[in-house]
A tleap script that builds the chain and sets N, CA, C and O, in Angstrom:
source leaprc.protein.ff14SB
mol = sequence {
  NMET ASN SER ILE SER GLN ASN VAL ILE LYS
  HIE LYS VAL GLY LEU LEU ASN LEU ALA ALA
  GLU LEU GLY ASN VAL SER ARG ALA CYS LYS
  VAL MET GLY PHE SER ARG ASP THR PHE TYR
  ARG TYR GLN SER ALA VAL GLU SER GLY GLY
  VAL GLU ALA LEU ILE CASP
}
set mol.1.N position { 120.490 95.587 93.476 }
set mol.1.CA position { 119.818 94.924 92.370 }
set mol.1.C position { 120.570 95.258 91.085 }
set mol.1.O position { 120.840 96.424 90.798 }
set mol.2.N position { 120.905 94.223 90.316 }
set mol.2.CA position { 121.658 94.465 89.094 }
set mol.2.C position { 120.733 94.814 87.931 }
set mol.2.O position { 119.511 94.721 88.041 }
set mol.3.N position { 121.331 95.212 86.833 }
set mol.3.CA position { 120.547 95.694 85.697 }
set mol.3.C position { 119.717 94.578 85.057 }
set mol.3.O position { 118.642 94.845 84.520 }
set mol.4.N position { 120.197 93.339 85.107 }
set mol.4.CA position { 119.409 92.236 84.536 }
set mol.4.C position { 118.122 92.053 85.328 }
set mol.4.O position { 117.053 91.879 84.743 }
set mol.5.N position { 118.218 92.090 86.642 }
set mol.5.CA position { 117.026 91.966 87.477 }
set mol.5.C position { 116.056 93.115 87.224 }
set mol.5.O position { 114.843 92.914 87.181 }
set mol.6.N position { 116.589 94.299 87.060 }
set mol.6.CA position { 115.738 95.459 86.802 }
set mol.6.C position { 115.010 95.303 85.475 }
set mol.6.O position { 113.831 95.642 85.378 }
set mol.7.N position { 115.692 94.795 84.449 }
set mol.7.CA position { 115.053 94.608 83.148 }
set mol.7.C position { 113.969 93.545 83.210 }
set mol.7.O position { 112.918 93.693 82.587 }
set mol.8.N position { 114.213 92.483 83.951 }
set mol.8.CA position { 113.212 91.429 84.109 }
set mol.8.C position { 111.974 91.989 84.798 }
set mol.8.O position { 110.847 91.735 84.375 }
set mol.9.N position { 112.195 92.746 85.855 }
set mol.9.CA position { 111.068 93.328 86.574 }
set mol.9.C position { 110.301 94.289 85.680 }
set mol.9.O position { 109.070 94.276 85.684 }
set mol.10.N position { 110.998 95.121 84.914 }
set mol.10.CA position { 110.325 96.067 84.020 }
set mol.10.C position { 109.436 95.340 83.020 }
set mol.10.O position { 108.322 95.779 82.734 }
set mol.11.N position { 109.931 94.228 82.491 }
set mol.11.CA position { 109.164 93.466 81.509 }
set mol.11.C position { 107.908 92.871 82.148 }
set mol.11.O position { 106.829 92.911 81.557 }
set mol.12.N position { 108.050 92.329 83.341 }
set mol.12.CA position { 106.915 91.722 84.039 }
set mol.12.C position { 105.895 92.779 84.454 }
set mol.12.O position { 104.689 92.581 84.300 }
set mol.13.N position { 106.380 93.893 84.977 }
set mol.13.CA position { 105.482 94.977 85.370 }
set mol.13.C position { 104.808 95.564 84.126 }
set mol.13.O position { 103.654 95.990 84.183 }
set mol.14.N position { 105.531 95.584 83.008 }
set mol.14.CA position { 104.945 96.055 81.754 }
set mol.14.C position { 103.725 95.252 81.367 }
set mol.14.O position { 102.737 95.811 80.891 }
set mol.15.N position { 103.782 93.939 81.567 }
set mol.15.CA position { 102.621 93.089 81.281 }
set mol.15.C position { 101.455 93.465 82.182 }
set mol.15.O position { 100.327 93.602 81.711 }
set mol.16.N position { 101.715 93.631 83.467 }
set mol.16.CA position { 100.649 93.999 84.406 }
set mol.16.C position { 100.051 95.360 84.054 }
set mol.16.O position { 98.834 95.541 84.103 }
set mol.17.N position { 100.905 96.307 83.703 }
set mol.17.CA position { 100.432 97.649 83.353 }
set mol.17.C position { 99.634 97.646 82.052 }
set mol.17.O position { 98.618 98.333 81.942 }
set mol.18.N position { 100.093 96.876 81.070 }
set mol.18.CA position { 99.374 96.807 79.794 }
set mol.18.C position { 97.987 96.213 79.999 }
set mol.18.O position { 97.013 96.698 79.423 }
set mol.19.N position { 97.891 95.178 80.804 }
set mol.19.CA position { 96.585 94.569 81.078 }
set mol.19.C position { 95.650 95.572 81.742 }
set mol.19.O position { 94.464 95.636 81.420 }
set mol.20.N position { 96.189 96.349 82.665 }
set mol.20.CA position { 95.370 97.366 83.335 }
set mol.20.C position { 94.943 98.446 82.346 }
set mol.20.O position { 93.799 98.900 82.366 }
set mol.21.N position { 95.863 98.852 81.489 }
set mol.21.CA position { 95.578 99.901 80.509 }
set mol.21.C position { 94.527 99.446 79.488 }
set mol.21.O position { 93.607 100.192 79.155 }
set mol.22.N position { 94.680 98.214 79.001 }
set mol.22.CA position { 93.743 97.699 78.009 }
set mol.22.C position { 92.431 97.245 78.636 }
set mol.22.O position { 91.392 97.214 77.976 }
set mol.23.N position { 92.491 96.894 79.914 }
set mol.23.CA position { 91.313 96.345 80.566 }
set mol.23.C position { 91.013 94.943 80.075 }
set mol.23.O position { 89.877 94.479 80.162 }
set mol.24.N position { 92.047 94.256 79.551 }
set mol.24.CA position { 91.849 92.939 78.964 }
set mol.24.C position { 93.129 92.123 79.138 }
set mol.24.O position { 94.123 92.357 78.451 }
set mol.25.N position { 93.095 91.170 80.057 }
set mol.25.CA position { 94.264 90.350 80.356 }
set mol.25.C position { 94.657 89.502 79.152 }
set mol.25.O position { 95.837 89.406 78.816 }
set mol.26.N position { 93.679 88.894 78.510 }
set mol.26.CA position { 93.974 88.016 77.367 }
set mol.26.C position { 94.690 88.758 76.253 }
set mol.26.O position { 95.657 88.250 75.685 }
set mol.27.N position { 94.224 89.950 75.941 }
set mol.27.CA position { 94.850 90.730 74.867 }
set mol.27.C position { 96.264 91.153 75.238 }
set mol.27.O position { 97.170 91.095 74.407 }
set mol.28.N position { 96.457 91.581 76.490 }
set mol.28.CA position { 97.787 91.986 76.941 }
set mol.28.C position { 98.762 90.808 76.870 }
set mol.28.O position { 99.910 90.968 76.456 }
set mol.29.N position { 98.304 89.649 77.268 }
set mol.29.CA position { 99.160 88.456 77.218 }
set mol.29.C position { 99.513 88.096 75.782 }
set mol.29.O position { 100.650 87.723 75.492 }
set mol.30.N position { 98.545 88.206 74.890 }
set mol.30.CA position { 98.806 87.890 73.484 }
set mol.30.C position { 99.820 88.867 72.895 }
set mol.30.O position { 100.732 88.453 72.179 }
set mol.31.N position { 99.671 90.151 73.187 }
set mol.31.CA position { 100.570 91.177 72.659 }
set mol.31.C position { 102.004 90.956 73.154 }
set mol.31.O position { 102.961 91.115 72.396 }
set mol.32.N position { 102.138 90.591 74.421 }
set mol.32.CA position { 103.477 90.471 75.010 }
set mol.32.C position { 104.033 89.048 74.970 }
set mol.32.O position { 105.184 88.821 75.342 }
set mol.33.N position { 103.225 88.098 74.522 }
set mol.33.CA position { 103.715 86.732 74.382 }
set mol.33.C position { 103.779 85.938 75.673 }
set mol.33.O position { 104.620 85.049 75.809 }
set mol.34.N position { 102.911 86.240 76.618 }
set mol.34.CA position { 102.830 85.515 77.881 }
set mol.34.C position { 101.527 84.744 77.944 }
set mol.34.O position { 100.568 85.074 77.246 }
set mol.35.N position { 101.491 83.711 78.784 }
set mol.35.CA position { 100.235 83.003 79.018 }
set mol.35.C position { 99.454 83.738 80.102 }
set mol.35.O position { 100.018 84.518 80.869 }
set mol.36.N position { 98.166 83.483 80.153 }
set mol.36.CA position { 97.353 84.098 81.206 }
set mol.36.C position { 97.770 83.573 82.574 }
set mol.36.O position { 97.734 84.307 83.561 }
set mol.37.N position { 98.166 82.307 82.632 }
set mol.37.CA position { 98.641 81.722 83.883 }
set mol.37.C position { 99.840 82.508 84.417 }
set mol.37.O position { 99.926 82.791 85.612 }
set mol.38.N position { 100.752 82.853 83.526 }
set mol.38.CA position { 101.921 83.641 83.914 }
set mol.38.C position { 101.500 85.003 84.433 }
set mol.38.O position { 102.015 85.472 85.448 }
set mol.39.N position { 100.564 85.641 83.740 }
set mol.39.CA position { 100.062 86.944 84.196 }
set mol.39.C position { 99.554 86.852 85.620 }
set mol.39.O position { 99.914 87.673 86.464 }
set mol.40.N position { 98.722 85.863 85.895 }
set mol.40.CA position { 98.126 85.750 87.228 }
set mol.40.C position { 99.165 85.376 88.294 }
set mol.40.O position { 99.006 85.749 89.456 }
set mol.41.N position { 100.223 84.648 87.920 }
set mol.41.CA position { 101.307 84.385 88.872 }
set mol.41.C position { 102.032 85.680 89.201 }
set mol.41.O position { 102.344 85.935 90.364 }
set mol.42.N position { 102.306 86.501 88.192 }
set mol.42.CA position { 102.961 87.797 88.427 }
set mol.42.C position { 102.082 88.694 89.300 }
set mol.42.O position { 102.561 89.328 90.240 }
set mol.43.N position { 100.807 88.736 88.976 }
set mol.43.CA position { 99.879 89.579 89.724 }
set mol.43.C position { 99.822 89.139 91.193 }
set mol.43.O position { 99.841 89.975 92.096 }
set mol.44.N position { 99.755 87.849 91.419 }
set mol.44.CA position { 99.718 87.322 92.781 }
set mol.44.C position { 101.002 87.645 93.536 }
set mol.44.O position { 100.964 88.002 94.714 }
set mol.45.N position { 102.136 87.518 92.855 }
set mol.45.CA position { 103.421 87.825 93.485 }
set mol.45.C position { 103.486 89.284 93.914 }
set mol.45.O position { 103.949 89.589 95.013 }
set mol.46.N position { 103.028 90.178 93.061 }
set mol.46.CA position { 103.052 91.614 93.389 }
set mol.46.C position { 102.110 91.909 94.550 }
set mol.46.O position { 102.445 92.698 95.433 }
set mol.47.N position { 100.942 91.288 94.557 }
set mol.47.CA position { 99.989 91.520 95.632 }
set mol.47.C position { 100.513 91.025 96.982 }
set mol.47.O position { 100.255 91.636 98.019 }
set mol.48.N position { 101.248 89.918 96.957 }
set mol.48.CA position { 101.716 89.361 98.223 }
set mol.48.C position { 103.071 89.898 98.680 }
set mol.48.O position { 103.321 90.004 99.881 }
set mol.49.N position { 103.954 90.242 97.727 }
set mol.49.CA position { 105.290 90.658 98.124 }
set mol.49.C position { 105.810 91.918 97.491 }
set mol.49.O position { 106.981 92.260 97.661 }
set mol.50.N position { 104.969 92.615 96.767 }
set mol.50.CA position { 105.420 93.831 96.098 }
set mol.50.C position { 106.201 93.527 94.833 }
set mol.50.O position { 106.380 92.363 94.475 }
set mol.51.N position { 106.663 94.556 94.161 }
set mol.51.CA position { 107.360 94.415 92.897 }
set mol.51.C position { 108.630 93.587 93.066 }
set mol.51.O position { 109.025 92.877 92.141 }
set mol.52.N position { 109.269 93.664 94.214 }
set mol.52.CA position { 110.490 92.896 94.454 }
set mol.52.C position { 110.261 91.394 94.341 }
set mol.52.O position { 111.198 90.643 94.068 }
set mol.53.N position { 109.025 90.951 94.548 }
set mol.53.CA position { 108.697 89.525 94.464 }
set mol.53.C position { 108.787 89.006 93.029 }
set mol.53.O position { 108.748 87.795 92.814 }
set mol.54.N position { 108.905 89.894 92.050 }
set mol.54.CA position { 108.993 89.472 90.658 }
set mol.54.C position { 110.402 89.039 90.239 }
set mol.54.O position { 110.602 88.540 89.132 }
set mol.55.N position { 111.360 89.233 91.122 }
set mol.55.CA position { 112.723 88.796 90.822 }
set mol.55.C position { 112.731 87.273 90.811 }
set mol.55.O position { 112.213 86.642 91.732 }
set mol.56.N position { 113.310 86.684 89.781 }
set mol.56.CA position { 113.336 85.215 89.673 }
set mol.56.C position { 114.108 84.589 90.796 }
set mol.56.O position { 114.227 83.365 90.856 }
savepdb mol mol.pdb
quit
């Protein structure tokens, strides 16, 4: 896995972690500039395929 892929994954996982920390998906998405739809796609990908599934 190259460094670009690692940075992308870190950013996506950061959104998931922030939402968990805040306990508020909407606020986490607003802070990080993502839509809620994107959050739920990332969450679904992690649940079905693990963190590796977040690679574009």
